[in-house]
N, C-alpha and C positions, 0 to 999 in steps of 0.2 A: 428223465431228470434234466432240469434246466442247466444250461452251461454256467459255470461258476468262474468268476475272475474279478480281481480287484486291481485298480490302477495304482501303481507305486512309483511311477516316473511321470510327473505332471508339472508343467510350467504355467503358473498364473501370470497375470500382467505385471507382477512384481519382479519377474525376470525382465527388467526394463526394456521396452521396445523390442522384445524378442518373443516373450510369451504374449498370446492374445486372448487369454482366458480371464475374463472378468469373474471374480469369485462368486457373485450372485448368479450370473448366467451359467457358470460352471456347475454350481450346486443344483440348479433346476434341470440341467441336461443330465447329470448323473442320476438324479431322482427318476427322470423319465426312463433311463436305461435300467432302472431297478438295482443300482449299485448300493451295497450296504456300507461301504467305506471307501475312502480314497486318500491318497497321499499328496501333499503339496511339496514339490522338490525344486524350488527355484534356484537359479544360478548364483551360487556364492552368498546367498542371504536367506533370512527368514522374515523379511520385512512384513509379509502379508499374513503371518501365522494367526494372529488374533482375529482378523477379519475373515480369513479362510475358515477357521474353526467355527465362528459364529454363523457364517453362511451355511456350512454343512449341517450344523446342529439344527438350524431352522428347518431344514428339509429332512431331518431324521437320519442323516448319514454320519457315520463316525469319521471324524477328521484324524488323519495321521500326519504328524509334522515331520518334515524331512528337508534335505537340502542336497543339491548337486554341487559338491565342493570342487574347488580348483586345487589340486595337489601340486605343489611346486616341484619342478624337476631338480631343484637345488636342495641340498641337505638342510639348509636353513632358509626358511621363507623370508626372513628379514634381509637376505641378500637379494638386491634388486636386479635379478637376471631374468631373462625371458624364459618361457617354457613352463607349461603346466598340463596336467591331465584331468579329465573329469572323473569324479568318484561319487557314488550315490550312498547317502546314509539316511535312515529314518529313526525316529526316537521310539523306543519300546516303552519307556517309563519316565518318571520325573527326572531321574538322574540323566537319562539320555537327552531330555529336553535341555537340561542345564549344560550338558556338554555341547549341544548344538549352539547354545548361546555363546559359550566360551570359544568354540571353534570359529564361528562366523565373526565374532568380535575381534579375535586375534588376527584373522585374515584381513579384515577391513582396516584395523588400526596399524598393523605392523607388517603385513604381507602384501600390500597393494602395489602391484606393478602390472599395469594394464587391466588386471583382474585381481580380486581379493583372494590371495593364495595362502595355503597353509602347508606346512611340511609334514611328511610322513611321521617324523619323530614327534612333532607336537600332537598329531592325530593319535599316535600310539599311546599317549598319556591320557587321552580323553575318549576312550572307547566304551567305557561302562554305560550300559543302558542304550547303546546304539546297535542297530542292525545295518550291515553294509552290503553293497552290491558292486560288482566289478565295473558297471557303468556302460555307457553307450560306445560308439565307435571311437570317440575321443578319449576313452579310458585307457589307462596304461596297458592293461592286459590285452585289450583288443588292438591297440597300436602294435604290440609285439606280434600278434597273430597276423595282422595285415602286412607286416614286414617279413612274414615267413619265419619268425623266431619263436617256434612252438615251445621249446624248452625254457626260453626266457619267460614266456607267458605262464608256463607251469610254475616256475619259481615265484613269479609275482602272486599267483593265486595262493600258493602255499604261505607266502609271507603275510598276506592279508588275513588268511584264516587263522594263522598263529596270533596275529595282532588282535583280532576280535573274538577269537575262541570258536570252537566247533559249534555249529548251529546258529552262529551270528554273522557268518559271511556266506554270500550266495553268488553264483555266477549269473550274470544278467544277459538274457538273450532277446534280441529285437530283430524284426524284419520289416523294413519300410520299403522294400523293393529297390534298395540302393545296390550299386554294383558290388561292393565288398560284402554285403550281408550274407550271401549264400556260403562262400568259403569260411567266413567267420563263424557262422552258425554251425557248420559241420565240425569245425575245430572245437567249438564249445561243448558239443555233445561228447566228443572224444575226451576232453578235459574232465567233464563230469564223471565219465566212466572210470577214468584213471585215478582221479583224486577223491572220488566220492563226495564231491561238493555239489549240492543240488542246483539245478538250473531253474531260474525264475523268469517268466516272460513279462516284459513290459512294453509299452508303446511310448515313445518319446513325444508325449502330447504337448504341442505348443499352441493349438487352437481348438475350439470346442467341436465344431462339426466339419465334415469333409468339405462342405461348400464354403467354409471360411478360409480356404487355402489362399485364394487370391488376395483377400483382405490382409492375411498374414504376410504375404509377399510385399504388399504395399507398406505394411508396418515396418518390415525390414528396410525398405527404401527410406522411410522416415528416419529410422535409426542411423543409417549410413549416409543420409543426404543424397541418396542415389535416385536413379530413374528406373521405372519398370521396363522402359524400352532399351536399357543398357544390357547387352548380352553378357557382360562381364560382372554384373552386379552380384553381391552376396545373396545367395538364395538356397532354399531347400530343394533338392533335386526331384522329389516326388511329392504327391499330395496325400501322403499317408500319416502325417504327423497330427492326427486329430484324436479325440477321445472315442475310442471304438467300443462297441458293445461286447459283452462276453462272448456272444456267438461269433462275432467277427474275429476276435482273438483266437477262439478255438479253431475256426476255419484256417487261420494263418498257420497254426501249429497242430493241424489235425493228426499228424504222424506222432505227436508227443503231447497229448492233451494235459498230461500231468504238469507241464511247465506253467500252464494257466491255473489249474486247480490248486497248485501249491501256494498261490498268492493269497488264498483264503485264510491261511494260518495267521496272517498278520492282522486280520480283522480282530482276532481274539488276543494276539500277543501284544499289540500296541495299545497302550492305555495311558494317554497323556491328557491331563486336564489342565488347561491354562487358568489356574486358580488365582483369585485376587491375593495380593500381598496382605498377610494377616494384620500387621501393624505398619501402616505406611509412613509413620512419622519418625524422623531421625531423633536421636536422643537430644533433648534440650536440657542442658545443665542448669539446675535451679540452686539458689543459695542453700547453704547447710541448714538443716532443720525444716526446710520447706518441702512440700510435695508439688507436683505439677499443678494440681487443683488449687492448693492454697496460694501458691505464688501467682497463678493466673488471677484469682480473686483479688489478691493484694494489689496487683498492677491496675486492675479495673477500678477499684475503689479509690486508690490514690489519683488515678487519672480523672475520675469523676469530681473529686475535690478540686483539682486544678481547673477543670472546665467550669465548675461553679464559681470559682473566683475570677475567671476571665470572661469567656464568651457568654455564659449564661447571665452573669452579673451585668455585662455590657447591654444585653437585651433588656434586663430588668430596669436598668437606669433610663433607658430610652422608652420604657413603657411598651415594649414590643414582645415580651415573653408570652407565648400562647398557652403554656402548660404550667402547672404548679410544680414546685420542687418535689412534693410528695409523689406526683405522677412520674417524675423522672426516677425517683428512688424505687418505686414499684416496678417500673419497666426494667431497670437495671437488675434488680433481684431476679425477676422472671427470666431475663436473658442469661444471666450467670448460671442459674439452676439448669436451664435448658441445655446450655453448652457443656456443662459438666456431665449431665445425663447422657448426652450424645458422644461423650468422650473426645471432645475437640479442644480442650484447653491448650494442649501441646501445639496444635495448629495455630491458634491465635498468638501464642508466645513466639513461635517461629517468625510469623509475619511482623509482630510488634518489634522483635529484635532487629530485623534488617531495616525497618522504617526508622526506628530509633537511631540506628547507625547512620542512616542518610541525614536525618534532621540534625544530629550532633555535628555533622561535617558540612552543614549548609548545602546539602544536595537537595534541590527543590523536589518536593513530593506533591502529587496531585491531591485534590480534595476528596477523591474517591471515584470509583466507577463501578457500574453494575449494581447488583442488589445489595452489596455489602454496605452501601451508604444507608441502608435501612436499619442497621444495627447500632444500638446505643453503646454496646460494649466496644465495638470498633471505633466509635466516636471518642469514648473515654480513653481508649488505649492510643489515641492519635493515629490510628490506622486510616481513618477518614476524617474529614473536616466539615462534614455536613451534619447538622443537628437533626436527627430523624424525627424528634417530637415536634420541633419547630416547623418542619416541612411535611408533617403527616406521612411519614414513611413507615412501612411495616417490616418488622423483624421476620415474620413468617414468609415474606417474599424471598428472604435470604436463606434462612434455615427453617425447615418445616419439621417440627417434632413428630408429625404424623407420617413423614416419609423421609427417613434418615438417609441422607446422601452427603458425600464429601462437600464441605463448604468451598466456595470458589471466590477468592479475593484477588482481583486483578489490580495492579498498582501502576500508576503513571509516575515516571521519574523524568528529571531533566534529560533531554536528549544527549547532551555532551557527557553526562556523568553516570548514566545508567549502568555502564560497565563496571564502575567502582562498587556498586551494590552487589552485582552478580559475583564479582571477585571476592567480596566479603563473605558471601554465602558459601562460595567454593572453598575458601580457606577454613571457615568455621566447621563445615560438615565433611570436608575432605574432597579432594579433586576427583577421586574415583567414585564419589557418591552424588555428584552434581553434573548435569549435562543439559544442553539445550535439546530441542526436539526436532526430529526430521519432519518434513512435509512432502507429500507426493502430489505433483501437479498432474491432473487428468486432462484428457482431451475433451474440452467442452465442444458444443455444437459447431461454433464458427471455426475453432482451431482445428477440429477434425476435418472439416471441409477444406480448409487451406492446406493442411498437411497432405491430404489425399490428392488435392489438385496439383501440388508441386510434384508428388511422386509419379503421377500419371501424365506429366508434361502438358497439362492443360494451361492455356495462356493465363497469365496472372490477372488480367483485366476481367476475364470471364469468371474465374474463381472468386475474385473479390466481389463481383456483382452478385453472385449466388450467396456468398457469406453475408452480404449486407441485407439480404432479404429476410434473414432470420431476426425476429423481433428481439429487442434488447432487454428481454425479461430475464432476471437472474435465474440461473439454473435451468433454462428452457432446453428441452431435448429437440433433436431434429424432427422426431415423429410428431411432437406437439406443434413445432413450427410449421409443419406441412398443413396442419389443421387451422392454425391461427393466421397464416400469411397466404392469401390468395395468389399474390405474384409468385411466391415460391412454389406453390402447388402447380401454377401454370408453367413455370420453368421446368418442373419435374417431368412434364410431358415429353421434353426433348430427351432422346435416348442417351446422349452423351452426359447430360446433366443428371439423368436418372442413375447412371453408373456411378458418377461422382457421389451423389447423395446416398445411394444404397451402400456403397463401400464405407463412407464416412459413418453411417449408422452402425455398421458392424464394429468400427473402431472407437466410436464415441464412448467416453467414460473410462477408457483404459488409462492406466498410469503411464505418464509420458516421461517423467523425470523426477528427481529428488531435489529438495532444497532445505532450508532451515527455517523453522517457525520464527516469525518476527519477534516474539516475546516469550514464548513458553520455556520454562526451566523446570526440570525434574530434580527434586531433592529426595534421595533414597535413604532408607534406614540402614542399608549396608552397601557393599560394593555393587554398583549397577550391573556388572556382568554376572552377578549371582541371581539377577532378577530378570533383566531384559537384555537383548543384544544391543551393542553400540556400534557406531560406524563413524567415519570422518566425513565432514561436509567439504565442499569445494574450497572453502577458506581455511581448511585444516582443523576447524573446531571439532571436538568430539560431541556427537549427538546420539540420542537414542535411535535405534533402528526401527522402533515402532513409532507411528505417528500419534498425534494428540489423542484421537479417539481410542486407539489401542492402549496407550499409556493409562488413560482414565479407566478403561475396562479392566486393566491389570491392577487397579486400585492404588496406583502410585501417587504420591503428592506432587501436584503440578501447580506451579505459580506462573502468572504472566507478569513479566517485568517489561512494561511498555515505555518507550521513549517518546515524550511529548514535547515538541518544540515550544509550544505556548508557555510551558513552565519555565523554560530557559529564557524566553522573552520577558516574562514577568520578573524573574530574578535579576536579569541584566538591567532591566528598567529601574528597579528599586535601588540597585547599586549606583546607577547613573544619577538618580534623583539625589541620593545622599552625597555623592561627590560633587555634583553640579550646583545643588541648592542648599546642601547641609541639612536636609530634611529626611527623617526616617519615617517612611510610610509603613504602617502595620496593616496588612491586608485584612486581618481578622477584625479590625476595628473600622474598616471602611463602611460608611453608611450605605445600606442597600436600597435606599429610596432617594438617591441623589437626582433631583429633577434635571439638572444640567446634563448629566450623563445620558439619560433617556432621550431628552430633546435633541441634544447635539449629535449623538451617534445613532441611536436606534430609530428615532422618528424621521431623521433625514437620510437614514440608511447609509451613513458614511462608515461602513463597517469593514473596510480594508484592514486586515490584521486582527479583527475581532473573532475570537475562536468560535467556529461553527456557524457564524452568521455572515460569511463573506460572499456566498454565491449570489448570482444575479437573481435567481428565483426567490431566495430568502430575503434579499433586499426589497423586492417587490412586496412581499408579505409584510415586512416591517413598516413600509410606507403606508400600507393600507390599515394595518392593525394598530400601530403606535403603542407599543407596550409601555407600561408604567411601573412594573414590578418584576422582581426575579421570578415570581410565580408565572407571570405572562411569558417570560423568556423560557421557562421550563416547559410550558405548554407548547409554545411554537417550536421548540427544539424537538419535542416528541411528535408533533404533527407533521413536520417537514420531512416526510418520507414518502416513497412512491405510493404505498397503500392508501393512507389518508388523503393524499393529494388527488389520486385518481377517484377516490370515493367522495370527493367534494367536501371533505370535512373542514378544510381550511377556510373555504368560502363561507360555510355555515358558521364557523367560529367568528369570523370577522363580522358577518351580518348581526350576530347576537351581541357582539361587543358594542356596536353602534345603535342598538335598539331597533334595527330594521327587521329583526326576526325575534319572536317572543322566546324568553327563557322559561321553560315549563318543566315541572317535575312530576313524574307518575305518582309518587307518594311524597308527602311532606318530609318523611324520614330521609329522602335522598338529597335534600337541599344542602345539609352540612357536608355531604360527601362530594357533590358535583358543583357547588357554588363557584369555586375558584376556576372551574373550566366551563362556566356558563351553561351548565346543564348537559354538556357533552361528555360522554365516557371517553377519556383520552388515555388513562393509565391502567395498567394491569392491576395496580393496587386498588383502584376504584371498583373494579370487577369483584375483587376480594371483599372490600368493605360492603358493597351492595349485597353480596351473597350472605354476609354475616348479618347485616341489618334487616333484610327482608326474608331471606331463606333460613335464617337461624344457624348457619354454618359456623363452626369454630374457624379462626383465621387459618389454621393448618388445613382444615377441610376445604376452605375457600381457595387455598393455593392449589389443592388437587383439582378443584373445579376449573380454575384458571388454566392449568396445564392441559386438562381434557379439552377445553374450548380451543386452545391453541393447536392441538393435534387434529381437531375436527373428526374425532372418531364417533360415528353415528350411534353405535351400540352404547358406548360410554356416556354420550350426551343424553340419550334416552333415559338412562339410569339416573343421571344427575338431575334431569328435569323433574323426575318423580320426587327426588329428595328435596329439591328447591320448592316445588309446589306444595309439598306436605309441610315444610317449614313455614311457608307464607300463610297457609291455611291456619296453622296453629297460632300464628300471630295476627289472625283476623284480617289479612290483606285481601282485597278484592281478587277473585280467582282469575278473571279475564285480564285484568291489568297486570297481575303477577306473571301470567303467561307471556303477555306482550313484552314485559320487562326482561324476562329470561331470553326471549328471541333477540331483543335489542343487545343484551350483553353478549350473546353468542355471535351476533353480527360484528360488534365492535371489538371482540376479543382478538379477532384476526388482525386488527389495526393497533390494538392496545400496546403501549410502550411501557418499559420499566421506568417508573417515576424516579426511583432512587438514582439511576444513571443520569436521567435527564436533569435532575435537580443539581447534581454535582457538576455537570458540564455547563449548566446555565450560570452557576456561580462563577465558574472560570471565565465564561464569556463576559459576564458583568464586570469582573475584575479587569479584564483587558480593556473594556470600553471605558471604565472609570479612569484608568491610567491614561488612555488616549485623550480623554476629555480634559483632565486636570494637569497632566504632565506630557503634552503632545510631543515636545522635542525629544525628551528622554525615551518615550515609548517608541517613536518612529526610529530613533537611533538603534534601539535594541532590536526592533523588528528588521531593520536593514541588515544588521550584523547576522541575524539568524538566517537570512536568505542569501548571504554572500556567495554561496556556491551555485545559486540559480540566477544568472544575469537577467533573465526575463522578468523575474519577480522583483529584483532590485530596480529595474526600469519602472515597473508598475508603482512601486512604493515611493520612488523619487518623484514621480508625477503626482502622487497623492500628497507628498510633502509640499510641492509647489502650490497645489490647490488649497492646502491648509495655511499657506503663507510662510512656510518654513523653507529657508534657503539651505540647499545642500552644497557645501563648499568642497572644491576639489581636494584631493589628497595633497599633503604638504610635509616634506621631511622635517620642517621646522616645528610642526605642531602635532601632526597626526599621531594617534596611537594605533595599535593593531586593529581595533574595531572602530565602527562608526561611533563618534562621541559628540555630545552636545557642546556647543561653544556659544554661550548666551542663548539667543533665540534661533540659532542656526545649528546645522549638523555638519561636522567635519568628517570627510571620507576616511575610512580606515585603510591602513597600508596592507592589511591581510587580504583585501579585496583585489589587490594587484597581482596578476599572474606572475609566477616565478619568484615572488617575494615571500620567503618563508619566515617562520617564527624566529629563527636565530638571527637572520638579517635585521628584522624589526627590532629585536632586543639590542643589537649592536648600535643601531641608530639612536634608540632611546638612551642607552648608556652614554654615548658620545654627547648627546644633547644635555643630559644631566651634568656631565663633567664641565661642559662649557658654561652652563648656568651657575655652577658653583664657583666659577672664576669671575662671575659678574657679567658674562656676555649674554646677549639676547638669543644667540643661536649661531648657526653656520653662516659665514659671510660670503662663501663662494663655493664652487664645485671643487676648487683646489683644497680648501680647508675640509670640506665634507669627506673627500677621499682620504685625507690624512688622518682624520679623527675616528672614522669607523674602522672596523676590523675587515680588511679586504679579503681575508681568508674565508669569511662568511658571505662575502658579497662580490661575486664575479661580475664581469662586464655585462652579462645578460641581465642580472638583477638591476644593475645601475641603469641600463637602457630601459628596462620596464618602468622603473620609477620615473625616469625622465619622460617617457611617452605618455604616462598617466597624468603628467602635469605636476608631479610631486616636487620637482626641482625648479619650478617657475621663478622662485625667489632668487635664483642664481643668474638669471638672464633668459634670453629667448631660447626656445627648445632646440632650434637648429644649431645655434652657436654653442650651446652647452654640449650637444651631441658631438659636434666637431672637436671639442676640447677633451672629450672623455678619455681617449687613449693616453693622451699626454698626462692628464690628471692622475690616472691610475698608475702610470709609470713613475711619476714623481713621488706619489704617495707611498708606493711600495719601496722605493729607494729610501725615503725618509723613515719608514717604519723599520727597515733593515738597519739603517744607521742608528736609530734609537736603541734597537736591541743590542747593538755592538758598542753602545756608549758614545757614539760620535754625535756631534751637533748637526742635526739634519737641516736640510735646506729650509724646511717649513718652520724652523725655530723663529723665523722672521715674524710669524704671526704673533708670537708672544712679545717680541721686541718692538715691532713696528706695526701696530694695528692700522695705521693710516694706509699702509701698502695694501692690506687685505681689503680695505674699502674700495680700492681701485681695481679689484680683481676682475670685474666685468670687462675692463678695458683690455685685459689679457686674452679674452675669448677670441677665437678666430672670427674674422669678419666674413660671415656667409649670410645669404638671404634667409629670411625666416620661412618656415613651412607655410604653404597656402592652407586655407581652411580644410580642404578635402584631405590633405595629408595629415594634418593635425588630428582631425576627427577619426580617421582610419587607424592611426596609431593608438588613440585612446581605446578604440573598439578592440584592437588586437590584444591589449593587456588587461582591459577591464571587462570586456564582453559587452560594453555599451558606451555611449557617448556621454561626456561630462561637461565640457566647456561650451557645448551647443549641440545641435542636432542637424543633420543634413536637411531634415524636413522643416526646420524653423522658418526658412525664408518663403515657404509655400503655404504658410498658415492661412493667409487670406484667400489664396487660390482654392484651397481645400474646402473652405467654407461655402464656396460657390458650386462645388461638385457634390453629387450624392455619394459620399464616401462613408464607409463603415470603418471605424478604427479596429485594430487587431484585437484589442481586449474585448470589445463587443462581439466581434466575429467568433472569438473562442468560446463565448458564453452561449452562442446560438446552438440549438439542437435540431439540425435539419432532419427531416423525415428520410428514411432510407428510400432511395430511388433506383430504378433499373436504368443503368447507364449503358448505352450501346453506341458503337461507332456510327457516326453520321446522324445521330439523334440531335434534335434542336432543344437545348436546355436554356436558351437565352432568357426565357421568362423568369427563370430562377436565379439569374446571375446577379452578383453584387460587385461593387467596386471597392478596392482597398488600395491605399497608397502607402509606400514605404521604400525601404532599401533592401535589395536582395542580398542574402548572405548564405554561406555554406552550400553553394551550388555543387551538386553531385550528378554526373551524367553516367548512366549505366545502360547495358544492353539487357533486354528482357531475355531470360534463359528460355522462355517458352516460344516467343514469336521471333526473337532475334532482332527486334526493333529497338531503337534508342528511346529512352525516356529520361526525365530529369526530376530531381527533388531538391528543395532548398527551403529557406525560411524568408518571410517578408517581415521586416521590423519597422515599427514607427515609435512615437514617443510613449505609447501605452504598453508596448510589449511586442510579441511576435506571433506569427501563425505559420504553420508548416504549409508548403505549397507543393503541388505535383503537376508536372506537364506530361500527360500521357503521350504515347507515340504519335497519335494523329495531330496533337497540338505542338509537340516538340519540333516536328519538321519545320513549322513556320516560325517558331519562337526561339530556335537554338541561339541565334546571335543576340536577340534582345534579352535573353536570360543572363548574358554576361555584362549587362549595363551596370556600372558601379555608382550611378547617381540615382536619386529618388525616382521611382516609377509609379505609374497608375496601372493597376491590374484589374482585369475583369475575370470572373470565373464563378464556378458553382461550389458551394460548400458541400463536402461529403462527410456524413456522420461517421465517427469512429467509435467503436465500443471502448468504454472506460477511458477515453481520452478526448482531448479537444478536437473539433473537426479540422479537416484539411481543405485548402482551396485548390480545386482543379482549375488550372489557369487556361484561359482561351485567348486572351490578348494582353499585350504589355506595351506601354508607351512611356517614354521619358516624361516626367512631370513638367519639365521645362517646356516641352512641345505641346502640352495639352492646352487646347483653346477652350475658354469658358463660354458657354452659351448664355448670353445676357438676355434679360426679359425684353420683349418687343414693345411693351408699354407699361406705364405706372399710373395708378390713380392715387393722388395725395390729398388726404382730407385736411383742409386748413380751417381751424376754428376762428370765428370772427367775433365771438362774444367778449373777448378781451383784446380790443384793438391794439395791435402792436405795429406801429409804422415801419419798424425795422425788420419785421418778420419776413415780409415778401422780398425785401432786399437781400436778406440773408439766404433765403431759398434760391433766389435768382443767382447769387454768387456761387452757391453750391452747385447748381445745375450747370452753370457756364464752366465751372472748374472740372467737370467730368463729362466731356463730350462723348457721345456714343450713339448706338442705333435705336435706343428706346424712346418712344414718344412719352410726353408728360401730360396728364390730365389733372387739373386742380379742382377739387370739390370745395368751393368756398361756402362754408356752412354756418348758419346761425341756428343752433338746435331749437327745434319746435316751430321755426318760422319759415326758413327757406334754405335752398341749396342751389348755388349757381355753379355750373360746370364750365371751366375755361380750358382751352387748349392753346397754350402759347405757340405761336408760329415760329418756325426755324429754331426750335429748341428740342434737342434730343440728348439723352444722357446714357452713360455706361452704368447701369443700375446693378452693380454687384452688391454683396452683403454689406460691405463697409459703407458704401454710399447710402444704402437704405438705413443703416444704423445712424449715420449723421443726420439724415432727413428726420428720422423719428425723434432724435434728440431735440429738434426744433418744434415739431408739431405733435409729439406725443406717441407713446408706444402703440403699435397696431394701426397707425393712421395711414400706412402705405400698403397698397394692394397691388400685387404683381399681376399683369395681364399678359398671358402668352399668346 
């Protein structure tokens, strides 16, 4: 008879950075061992329960849900004192699972002190449906045995048996070859005999196979930031903590095989099914006399009436309505009936309610995202703002009556006020029914290599080199990378690199840590802890302990509340337009065919701040395509993704636009479907429409075909091909052409994008572009305000303002508001952008200003008056210094003199304010009595020299993060024109190919030059090699780029990195995953010391067909005014007749860019040719 054993003590990777068992690999291994069931017992949580159960069931193995609890040594786990013991429990039935949820939730929410702990008292109230085991060596019972306290251990066993009931508590026996194991095992057999409590054998499994032990050791080093070479590191003392076969377990306990065979009882005893929640929707209270269905329909029809009177009428009046009102009514009836049939009216009302709440409070809401924009019901309920009929969007792409699944409506809200909407939902449905969702970060390919490299003490440069050889394909595995990247395969031949990669492959995909989902919120029909476990995030928010996929599998209602900065920018811009110009712009009525917007923003690719169209690659596409409609923007938005770009679809699209490639249709019936995308299948909706028109599919069936194509399931595709071909034959379409069309659809389905989502975001992009075109000052002010916390973006957008001819004025306490504000055709800096200046301080300044204006005064007359009028309890010296350094007090006198007067001004003002409080006539009453004295206040400032330019700019940089009154680079503008220099913004847009960097290797051919100011220098010692290296940023007028000086370069550049004046750097760009590249620096030179290499000679074409006696004299004066090393050749030309070449003797020039510009102003653009 085969040995029988079931694993009941097993840690998956949800025992964060301690368990190394990925649930899928675990299930495969258990199936290979012939196991019928297995328990998941992670440390203090059941995070992985849903995924573990799914993985086990897929392999035909029964999942048992359990947990290794941390029992607090204190009577009350809410008392935050150290000390806990391990204790194992598994769920026998549904009530047991619910108690596991309650126990782990309580431990995480109220018992966390180093670990999530729960008290014995709390445990004793939640034992129903649970089976308990005494635990590993860290259990209370075994701790007593190890301390020689046998009677204490006996009492503990009796206490737990009483707590759980006879037959529900077992003694747990393990043997991992550890020093204490033998005496503990002997004592446990004795206890079993004396107490008649059965012994159950377990293996404390932390990794899958025995040869995973080293990988697990390295994982522990990752958890503790330790090194595998540290003899004192946290470690498991033997290699026995793997998932053993039944035979191995029986060999371990051959003297008492019953401790193994007893485990089989739990295969039958434990029956927990993680069933979906029956009704996921919380109760939505409807008006008296109404039902959920009737109220839903009422809201829809009232909303449709409102849309008819506004947006639809607006389209009718412009002659742009594409469908009849009858078609709208038929579609609405069909959608309402379908939603009722699927029992989703409650869902729509819940979404409608919180969006209505937002709109009533002027919280900006997005036009829609995802497939929900395809629903007319959603449009009528103002859940979305995209008309699905006008945009040819399909309801079945959102809700398919032939495949009932929970609708998924994701909503964008203003970034600043998203929290208000979540708070409303929390209040409405109850704080214990609403929570955000946990996320689990896993070790991706590159991260696994870097983590392992750190743990095995491999030099950073070498690890980084290997990591960079992994292609930047989303979701790529190391195994796939070895196939796709020949340099990686070559590096793998090195035994050291092989060990690094092999270990990383074992850890790849394991859960590394927990976070909070950026947008997901669960709204439950009852207390969450009755349905799923909850825990606390690092920011103390309560979150579900199941991730997004697990929450969805449990059938809970999940909403995505996303924060979108663009909505904040649009809202702020509209408010600024109203306050600055007295104009109310209604975005719903903005014409979508405004030529000026397309020409000025999209054709010229001036898309800074334009939603989703900012990147360098997209700008290039815009210049080539020149969109003229929102439909064009929708298509470009859908096509600008890695798949279509790599597949050449964008180039094909552009060629068709300009008639350089024919637009053809396989069948005439395809023209109305594909005309707007020039015959190219761009959208998933088009695949559905083609399937319907040619293959005879219903739109619901077409959605199932689209899903099948996306999954690339060969068996399903073969089945769908038969259905499509039969439908095409029935409709008398040519068989060969229909087959080719199906192949084409299958090919494009991998690239196809959701048109509903693209249309909604294209509308948002157009709105931002429209505002930028017609209200540029207000738009840029709103954009700058939204980027206040990111100095590099403020720099970029200030530069854009200059290019648009908009002056950005420095901050000023006399005028500035908190945010950037329009002042005529200029923008005034906001005070909130100044470091250390908070909201209360700004409010105090504004109140003081208003008070002065009410007295008929223009503003503060001096630093003395300023300090007296503001509330100095809200503005300490540091705040005042920050205002001064930013230039906000320039109206009071020179910065150096005002700074010198600051202490005295504060002292006098404080005395004056104290006197005023006590009713005395303060010193500063003179301002009211003798305004002429105040006008001479500048004379009272200390006589000190003003700051030099360098000090002034550095102070601005300190408090603003960038320069305002100038830039250290300004005086080198002309010099830089003569150097082959890349600006930082361009460098950051570059995508360098991954390269193998080795010490001593010559990379000069790939080097570029960037000029700027070095900031944020950090010098550190490499933990691996012990050598010094440096990191910093290089800033110019367009932004900044991160730089790094590796040890080999740092040795020679150490002093030059400290230069605080503009420099010229040479180096190689290093590609970084998901971020801008870094510059690996090889040389640095102060820009002042850089010598320009001037041309050796010039040829100047001088036209003679319009004789200008003064022309040669002007040229001669120009040449003589710029002496230098370059010879001059004059081509005196009479077009079509002759050309005489003159070389004036003793005439040589310094032909820099400015000189050439001046020459070409006289003789015409392009008339000067440089000869090197």
